[in-house]
N, C-alpha and C positions, 0 to 999 in steps of 0.2 A: 503496500500499499504505498502509497504516493501522497505529499502535500500538493497541491496546486501550486502554478508559480504566484510569486507576489501580485504580477498584473493580472492574472486570471481570479486571484482573491479580490484584488479590487474590484476587478469590474462585476464579480458577483455579489459584491458589496453595493455596488451602483444599483444593481437589476432589481435589489431585494433582500438577498443572501443573509441571513442573521445567525451567524454561527455561534455556537456556544461552547466551544471546545476550549481547552485551556493552551491551546496552541494559536499563537497572534504573528503577524508581523507586524514590526515596529514602523516609523517613517521612514525611514531607509532601505527598507526590504528587509532586514536582517530577521529570521524564525527565532521566535523565543516559545518557551513555556511559561507558564505562571505557577508557580508553588505554592504551598501554604504559606510560605515563609513572607511571599512577596504582600502576604495582606489581602484583604477581600476588598472587590469595587473598583481597585486601580493599578491599572495596568501602565507603566510610565513609554511615552513616544507611542502610543498604541495607533495602527493606523486601518487594520482588519483583522477578521478571526481568520486561520490558515487551514480550511479546510481540506480532508484527504479528496481525492480524484472521487472516489466513491462515494462519497458524502454528498460532494455538491451535485455530482449524476442524480442521486435519489432525490435530492431537492428539485431538479429539474424534471424527474418526472414525476413525483407525487405531489410537488406543490404547483406546478407549470405547466405539466401537460404535453413534456417533451422525452422521448424516449432514445438515449445515443446507443446504438452496438456496434461493436469494434467486432471486426470479422478476419480471419485469417485468409492472406491470399500468396497461393503457391505462384510463382514467376520465376522463369529462367532458372529454375531449381533453388530458388530461394525463398524463404517464406517472409512476406510483409504482412503489414496488418492496416486495414482502410478502416473507414466510419461509414455508419448511415444514423442520422440524424431525422428522425421520426417526430414531426411539431404537427398540432392539429390541422395547420393548414397546406402543408407540404413535405416533403422528402427531400433532403440534402445530403450526399454522398460524394467521397471521393472517387476520383476515376479509376478505376482498378488496372485499366489498361494503359494508364500513365505511371511508369515509377515514381517519377518525381512528386506524385499526390498519393504514396504508399510512404509506411513507415516501418525501420525497422524492430522498433520497440512496443508493445501493447501501450505503454504508459505514455508513450509521445502522440500517438495516434488519438489517445481519450483527451489527453492534454487539448488538442488541435480540437477535437469535436467541442470540447466543453467552451472553448473562447469561440467558437463559429455560431453554439447555441446561443450562449450569454447574446452575443452583439444583433442574433435578431429577435430577441423578446423585446417585446413593447414595454 
């Protein structure tokens, strides 16, 4: 499980994601964990919560009606990953014929799909 990037977390916050984890980004993009010794309610230089990719994907599916699927694609004897995004009004997908639109890592494909999904949200 991976945390979304700082820019993706900021975009998610702009689109209404309200994380509640104890992991957050500060205003410089540094990733921090709030501990009990930090005190309750105060996070210095707080910018936004840092959700796991799966947490943000679940929020998009459950609260915003948009589902992301990551699929494996075999091309030239290599395994790549592509995304398919199902919104209430359309389907957005990476072109599995174009290697430049495929991803070597599953998490890279998911991060790209999260950003695209957040950008099309109203």
